[in-house]
C-alpha positions in Angstrom: 98.0 76.3 -26.9 96.7 77.1 -23.5 99.3 80.5 -23.0 98.6 81.7 -26.4 94.8 81.4 -25.7 94.9 83.1 -22.2 97.5 86.2 -23.4 94.5 86.8 -26.2 91.9 86.8 -24.0 94.0 89.0 -21.3 93.1 92.2 -23.1 90.2 92.2 -24.8 88.2 91.2 -21.8 89.7 93.8 -19.7 88.9 96.7 -21.9 85.0 95.7 -23.7 83.8 94.2 -20.6 86.0 93.9 -17.3 84.8 97.2 -16.1 80.9 96.8 -15.9 78.3 94.3 -16.2 76.9 92.2 -19.3 73.8 89.6 -19.4 75.4 86.5 -18.2 75.2 84.1 -21.8 77.0 80.9 -22.1 79.2 79.5 -25.6 81.6 76.9 -26.2 83.7 80.2 -27.0 86.4 82.5 -25.0 84.0 85.1 -23.5 85.6 87.6 -25.9 83.6 86.3 -28.5 80.4 85.5 -26.3 77.7 87.8 -27.9 75.0 89.1 -24.6 71.8 87.8 -24.0 68.9 89.1 -23.7 68.3 88.6 -20.5 67.5 91.9 -18.5 70.5 93.3 -16.7 70.5 96.4 -13.8 71.6 99.4 -15.4 75.3 100.7 -14.3 75.7 102.9 -11.1 76.2 106.7 -13.0 79.2 108.4 -13.0 79.7 110.8 -10.5 80.8 114.2 -11.2 84.3 114.7 -11.4 85.8 116.8 -7.9 87.4 119.7 -9.0 91.1 120.8 -7.4 94.7 119.0 -7.1 94.8 115.9 -5.7 98.0 113.6 -4.2 97.0 110.2 -5.7 94.2 109.8 -8.5 93.0 106.2 -8.8 91.8 104.8 -12.3 90.1 101.5 -10.5 88.9 99.0 -13.5 87.6 96.1 -11.5 84.2 96.3 -12.8 81.4 94.8 -11.9 81.5 91.6 -14.1 82.1 88.0 -12.3 82.7 85.2 -14.5 81.6 81.9 -14.6 84.3 79.1 -16.5 83.8 75.5 -16.8 87.5 73.8 -18.7 87.3 70.8 -20.4 89.2 68.2 -21.5 90.5 70.3 -24.5 89.7 74.1 -25.1 86.9 73.8 -27.1 85.3 72.5 -25.1 85.3 75.1 -22.6 82.5 77.3 -21.4 82.4 81.0 -20.6 80.0 82.9 -19.3 79.7 86.3 -17.3 77.2 87.4 -14.7 76.7 91.1 -13.5 77.4 91.7 -10.0 76.5 95.6 -8.8 75.9 95.1 -5.4 79.2 94.1 -5.2 80.8 97.9 -5.1 84.2 96.6 -6.4 85.6 99.6 -7.6 84.3 100.7 -4.6 86.4 99.0 -2.6 89.7 99.8 -4.6 89.3 103.1 -4.1 88.9 102.4 0.0 91.7 100.2 -0.2 94.0 103.3 -1.4 92.6 105.5 0.8 93.7 103.0 3.2 96.8 102.6 2.2 97.8 106.4 1.8 96.7 108.1 4.9 97.0 111.8 5.4 96.5 112.0 1.3 94.4 113.4 -0.4 92.7 110.6 -3.4 90.5 110.8 -5.7 88.6 108.8 -7.9 89.0 109.4 -11.3 85.4 109.0 -13.0 85.1 108.0 -17.0 82.3 106.4 -18.2 81.4 102.4 -19.4 81.5 103.9 -23.6 84.6 105.6 -22.9 85.9 102.3 -22.1 84.5 99.7 -24.0 84.9 102.3 -27.7 89.1 102.8 -26.6 90.9 101.5 -29.1 92.4 98.1 -28.5 95.9 97.0 -30.0 96.2 94.7 -33.1 99.5 92.8 -31.6 99.5 91.3 -28.0 103.1 93.7 -27.4 101.0 96.8 -27.5 98.8 96.0 -24.8 100.6 97.9 -21.6 101.2 101.1 -23.9 97.7 101.4 -24.7 96.8 100.7 -20.9 98.9 103.8 -20.1 97.1 105.7 -22.6 93.5 104.7 -21.8 94.7 106.0 -17.7 96.1 109.3 -19.3 93.1 110.1 -21.5 90.4 109.7 -18.9 93.3 111.8 -16.6 93.2 114.9 -18.6 92.0 117.5 -17.1 92.9 116.8 -13.6 95.9 118.1 -10.9 96.6 115.0 -8.8 100.1 114.1 -8.7 100.2 110.1 -9.0 97.6 108.5 -10.7 96.7 104.3 -9.2 95.3 102.1 -12.3 94.0 98.9 -10.8 92.4 96.8 -13.8 92.1 92.5 -14.3 95.2 91.1 -14.5 95.5 87.4 -16.0 97.7 84.6 -13.7 99.7 81.3 -15.2 96.8 79.7 -15.9 93.5 80.0 -18.2 91.6 82.2 -15.3 91.0 85.7 -15.7 90.4 88.9 -13.2 87.4 88.2 -11.3 85.1 84.4 -11.6 84.8 81.2 -10.5 85.9 78.3 -12.5 86.1 74.4 -12.0 88.2 72.4 -14.4 86.6 68.8 -15.4 88.9 66.2 -13.5 88.9 68.3 -10.2 87.9 68.0 -6.6 86.6 71.7 -6.0 85.9 75.0 -7.1 88.9 77.9 -8.1 87.1 81.3 -6.2 89.8 84.0 -8.2 90.3 87.8 -7.7 93.2 89.0 -9.8 94.2 92.3 -10.2 97.3 94.5 -11.3 98.2 98.0 -9.9 100.0 100.9 -12.1 101.1 103.7 -10.6 102.0 107.1 -13.2 103.5 110.1 -12.9 100.6 112.9 -12.8 102.7 114.8 -14.6 104.9 113.1 -16.9 102.7 109.9 -17.0 106.2 108.4 -16.5 104.9 104.7 -15.5 106.5 104.9 -11.7 105.9 101.8 -9.9 103.5 98.1 -11.3 103.2 94.8 -9.6 100.3 92.5 -9.6 98.3 92.8 -6.2 99.1 89.5 -4.2 98.2 88.0 -0.7 101.8 86.5 0.5 104.9 87.2 -0.6 106.1 86.3 -3.9 107.4 83.0 -3.2 108.0 79.4 -5.1 105.6 78.0 -2.2 103.2 80.7 -2.6 103.1 80.6 -6.4 102.5 76.9 -5.8 99.8 77.8 -3.1 98.3 80.6 -5.3 98.7 78.1 -8.5 96.4 80.1 -10.7 99.3 82.3 -10.6 97.8 85.2 -8.4 94.7 85.4 -5.4 92.7 82.7 -5.4 90.7 79.7 -3.0 89.4 76.7 -3.5 86.0 76.7 -2.5 83.7 73.4 -2.6 82.0 72.4 -5.8 78.5 72.5 -4.0 79.2 76.6 -4.1 79.9 76.7 -7.9 76.7 78.4 -9.6 74.3 76.1 -11.6 73.4 79.0 -13.7 75.8 82.2 -14.1 72.6 84.6 -12.8 73.0 82.3 -9.1 76.7 84.0 -8.8 75.4 87.4 -8.0 73.2 86.3 -5.8 76.0 84.3 -3.2 76.8 85.4 -0.5 80.0 83.1 -0.1 81.7 84.3 -3.5 80.8 87.8 -2.9 82.7 88.1 0.4 85.3 85.9 -0.6 85.9 88.2 -3.8 86.1 91.1 -1.6 87.9 89.9 1.3 90.5 88.9 -1.4 90.7 92.1 -3.3 91.2 93.5 0.4 93.6 91.5 1.6 96.2 91.8 -2.0 95.4 95.5 -2.1 96.2 96.5 1.3 99.3 93.4 1.8 100.9 95.2 -2.0 99.3 98.9 -1.9 101.1 100.5 0.8 104.5 99.9 -0.5 103.5 101.2 -3.7 101.9 105.0 -2.5 105.1 105.6 0.1 106.8 108.9 -1.5 110.0 107.5 -1.5 108.7 105.3 -4.0 108.9 107.1 -7.0 112.5 108.1 -6.4 113.0 104.3 -6.0 112.0 103.6 -9.3 114.1 105.6 -11.0 
């Protein structure tokens, strides 16, 4: 039951709330069905105008400014989920900067899109079409650009119920878990064929490291005292902010360079 729950949540989170903040709200149901509260929120940053001309790498970042606060009970119906905007953490900007660092000497450009485009893009009726729809969204926002390759970095689900970026605690746990799990897809700029894909990992994907990062992606145990009493408190926490940014930086810096080498395209064929 847990696996089916996580699978159902992944795509909805990625393509409806992952890109931008929504007001924090609590519920006993998964975050995918949580209505927005009336708590005031900051306006999302305006998208910068698209740059003209060709580029070697176009970056489509969907890290967003959403942080999940999750409490897991003994049964799924006792779980609670809250979400809070973390505009000041600049997570999409961090993703773009790590792509630039992984591709020295190459022209790298951020591909802009609006929150409405992300939220309103059609979602698949069946789980097995999720990857196809992600590709269609990337192709849609890249229309009219002229880049040799496109790098899409989006939120990802691990082996447990945690998804994307946030903090969780289990009813019997002695620690909370801070996590920042992303997935990278590289597309050919002309044909939009998928030429490389991988989860962003902090260390080599071995059995020992899978046990170490038991959530299935970049995560770390954190003292229960750091678990926010209210979801809104998470956005004000430098410990949570710096922890997320550090995990994103390490995982992207470790994973991106090998995926962006010029020969990786030929090797993937």
